[in-house]
C-alpha positions in Angstrom: 92.8 98.5 222.4 94.9 96.8 219.7 95.4 98.5 216.4 92.5 97.3 214.2 92.7 95.1 211.1 90.6 96.5 208.3 89.2 94.7 205.2 88.7 96.8 202.1 86.4 94.9 199.7 86.4 96.6 196.3 83.9 96.2 193.5 83.8 98.2 190.2 80.2 99.1 189.4 80.1 101.7 192.1 83.3 103.5 191.1 83.1 107.1 190.0 82.9 107.4 186.2 81.7 103.8 185.6 78.4 103.6 183.8 78.5 101.0 181.1 78.9 97.2 181.2 81.9 97.4 178.9 83.8 99.3 181.6 83.4 96.3 183.9 84.5 93.6 181.4 88.1 92.6 180.8 89.4 92.7 177.2 88.8 96.3 176.1 90.3 99.8 176.7 87.3 101.1 178.6 87.8 98.3 181.2 91.6 99.1 181.5 90.8 102.7 182.4 88.0 101.7 184.8 90.1 99.1 186.6 92.7 101.9 187.2 89.9 104.1 188.8 88.9 101.1 190.8 92.5 100.6 192.0 92.8 104.3 192.9 89.6 104.3 195.0 90.9 101.1 196.7 94.2 102.9 197.4 92.4 105.9 198.8 90.5 103.7 201.2 93.7 102.0 202.3 95.4 105.4 203.0 92.3 106.5 204.9 92.3 103.3 207.0 95.9 103.7 208.0 95.4 107.4 208.8 92.5 106.4 211.0 94.7 104.1 213.0 94.6 100.7 211.3 97.5 98.4 211.9 96.8 96.0 209.1 94.8 96.5 205.9 93.7 93.7 203.7 92.3 94.6 200.2 89.8 92.1 198.7 89.5 92.3 194.8 85.8 91.6 194.7 84.7 92.1 191.0 84.2 89.4 188.4 87.2 87.2 188.1 88.7 88.9 191.3 91.8 89.9 189.4 91.2 93.6 188.5 93.3 95.6 190.9 96.7 96.8 189.8 98.9 95.5 192.6 101.8 97.9 192.1 99.4 100.9 192.5 98.1 99.9 195.9 99.7 101.3 199.0 102.6 98.9 199.8 101.5 98.6 203.5 98.4 96.8 202.4 98.0 93.0 201.6 96.0 92.1 198.4 93.6 89.2 198.1 92.9 88.2 194.5 91.8 85.1 192.5 88.9 82.7 192.6 87.2 80.5 193.4 87.2 81.2 197.2 84.6 80.2 199.8 84.1 83.7 201.2 83.8 85.4 197.8 83.6 89.2 198.1 84.3 89.0 201.8 87.4 86.8 201.7 89.7 87.8 204.5 86.9 88.6 207.0 87.9 85.5 209.0 91.5 86.8 209.5 91.0 88.8 212.7 89.3 91.7 211.0 87.7 94.4 213.1 85.8 96.3 210.3 85.0 96.3 206.6 85.0 99.1 204.1 83.0 98.4 201.0 84.4 100.4 198.1 82.7 100.7 194.7 79.7 98.6 195.5 76.3 98.8 193.8 72.6 98.3 194.5 70.6 95.1 194.2 69.0 93.6 191.1 65.8 95.2 189.9 66.7 98.5 191.6 67.4 101.8 189.6 71.0 102.0 190.7 73.9 102.2 188.3 74.7 98.7 186.9 72.5 97.1 189.6 72.6 93.3 189.9 73.0 90.6 192.5 76.1 88.4 192.1 75.2 87.4 188.5 73.1 89.6 186.2 72.9 86.7 183.8 71.5 84.1 186.2 69.7 85.9 189.1 66.7 88.3 188.9 66.1 88.5 192.7 67.7 87.0 195.7 66.2 86.5 199.2 68.0 85.4 202.4 66.3 84.9 205.7 63.1 86.2 204.1 64.7 89.5 203.1 65.3 90.6 199.5 69.0 91.4 199.4 71.7 92.6 197.1 75.4 92.0 197.5 75.7 94.6 200.3 73.1 92.8 202.4 74.4 89.3 201.6 78.0 90.2 202.5 77.2 92.4 205.5 75.3 89.4 206.9 78.3 87.2 206.2 80.6 89.7 207.9 78.2 89.8 210.8 78.3 86.1 211.2 82.0 86.5 211.9 81.3 89.4 214.3 82.6 92.1 212.0 80.7 95.3 211.2 80.6 97.2 207.9 82.0 100.6 208.7 81.5 102.4 205.4 80.3 101.8 201.8 80.8 103.9 198.7 79.0 103.9 195.4 75.9 105.5 193.9 73.0 107.1 195.8 70.7 104.1 195.3 73.3 101.9 196.9 73.6 104.3 199.8 69.8 104.2 200.4 69.9 100.4 200.3 72.7 100.3 202.8 71.1 102.9 205.1 67.9 100.8 205.2 69.7 97.6 206.2 72.8 99.0 208.1 71.9 102.2 210.0 75.3 102.4 211.7 77.2 102.2 208.4 78.5 105.5 206.8 77.8 105.9 203.1 79.9 107.9 200.7 78.0 108.8 197.5 80.4 109.3 194.5 77.6 109.3 191.8 73.9 109.8 191.4 71.8 107.5 189.3 69.2 108.6 186.7 68.9 105.0 185.5 70.8 101.8 185.3 73.4 103.3 182.9 73.1 107.1 183.3 73.6 109.9 185.9 76.2 112.3 187.2 79.4 111.5 189.0 82.2 113.1 191.0 85.5 113.2 189.2 87.9 110.4 190.0 90.0 112.8 192.0 87.0 114.1 194.0 85.8 110.5 194.7 89.3 109.5 195.9 89.4 112.5 198.3 85.9 111.7 199.7 86.7 108.0 200.1 90.0 108.6 201.9 88.3 111.0 204.3 85.3 108.7 205.0 87.6 105.7 205.4 89.7 107.6 208.0 86.6 108.6 209.9 85.1 105.1 209.7 88.2 103.5 211.2 88.5 106.1 213.9 85.0 105.3 214.9 86.2 101.9 216.1 87.8 103.6 219.0 84.7 105.5 220.1 81.3 104.1 218.8 81.7 101.3 216.3 78.5 100.0 214.6 77.3 96.6 215.6 77.8 93.7 213.2 74.6 93.1 211.2 72.9 89.8 212.0 70.4 88.3 209.6 67.1 88.4 211.4 65.7 85.1 210.0 67.0 81.6 209.2 69.4 81.7 206.3 67.3 80.0 203.7 68.4 81.1 200.2 65.7 81.8 197.7 66.4 82.8 194.1 64.2 84.0 191.2 66.2 83.0 188.1 66.3 85.0 185.0 64.8 82.2 182.9 63.1 78.8 183.5 66.1 77.2 181.7 68.4 78.4 184.5 66.0 77.0 187.1 66.1 73.7 185.2 69.8 73.6 185.4 69.9 74.6 189.1 67.4 71.9 190.0 69.9 69.3 189.0 71.6 70.0 192.3 69.8 67.7 194.8 69.9 70.4 197.5 67.8 72.7 195.4 64.0 72.8 195.8 62.0 74.0 192.7 59.2 76.4 193.8 57.9 77.4 190.4 59.1 77.9 186.8 61.7 80.5 187.8 62.1 80.2 191.5 64.3 77.8 193.5 65.4 77.6 197.2 68.2 76.0 199.2 67.9 75.3 202.9 71.2 76.6 204.6 72.5 76.4 208.1 74.6 79.5 208.0 75.0 82.7 206.0 78.4 81.3 204.9 76.6 78.2 203.5 74.1 80.4 201.7 76.8 82.6 200.1 78.7 79.5 199.0 75.5 78.1 197.5 74.7 81.3 195.6 78.2 81.4 194.2 78.0 77.8 193.2 74.7 78.4 191.4 76.4 81.3 189.6 79.1 79.0 188.4 76.4 76.4 187.3 74.6 79.2 185.4 77.7 79.8 183.2 77.0 76.5 181.5 74.0 78.1 179.8 75.7 81.2 178.5 
């Protein structure tokens, strides 16, 4: 068996010690500290992946403007993917011969009780369905990886995220680094403890590729995208796109041929929604 190529996709809301929106938004001191914790958790996953037998590790900066990770603090053996727009979004790199994905610092879907829960855009989207299933970012991007034949090996974040992942992806290991008492409260491992847990879990997840890897997750239904918008005004704006069908005051849908198309459509709607901020 060839040495595997691993994609580490890194978000910030699921990072240990991150609870408040200000910590996720560039331009303030709280963000600068949180992005360093994010970088350190990414680096822990990289170290674990190489220890588990990876030959190549790609790191996808998957939060906000996709320019959060501190490049000089990531293991120099890894390759860093940053910047936007990009068609594969949070899963950029999955089309480059990847054998497995590690989701680090991810969060639960919109309308759940997880820490800083949302789906793609907390401003624009209240709920998102794909193939008839209500999904968050974990489900959307696991389905996209599955379309490329790539399994999600491990995910880290809060306990609500872990339960969501377990319900969708039974073969995916979950590493809980904090426990939610609400959208902006709970308890957390220290950053040092979280890094140790992520490094160990990443190593074991990559090692599993040589023994019993999880199957890629395939969306069970046709990939029609359906979105409940946060306001009718957003649905008004989205309905200007001829591909969009208006279902009611707040709900729109887009017929898609592939998960890749659906993810591209959702991200395009997010960009359109910014016009109403």
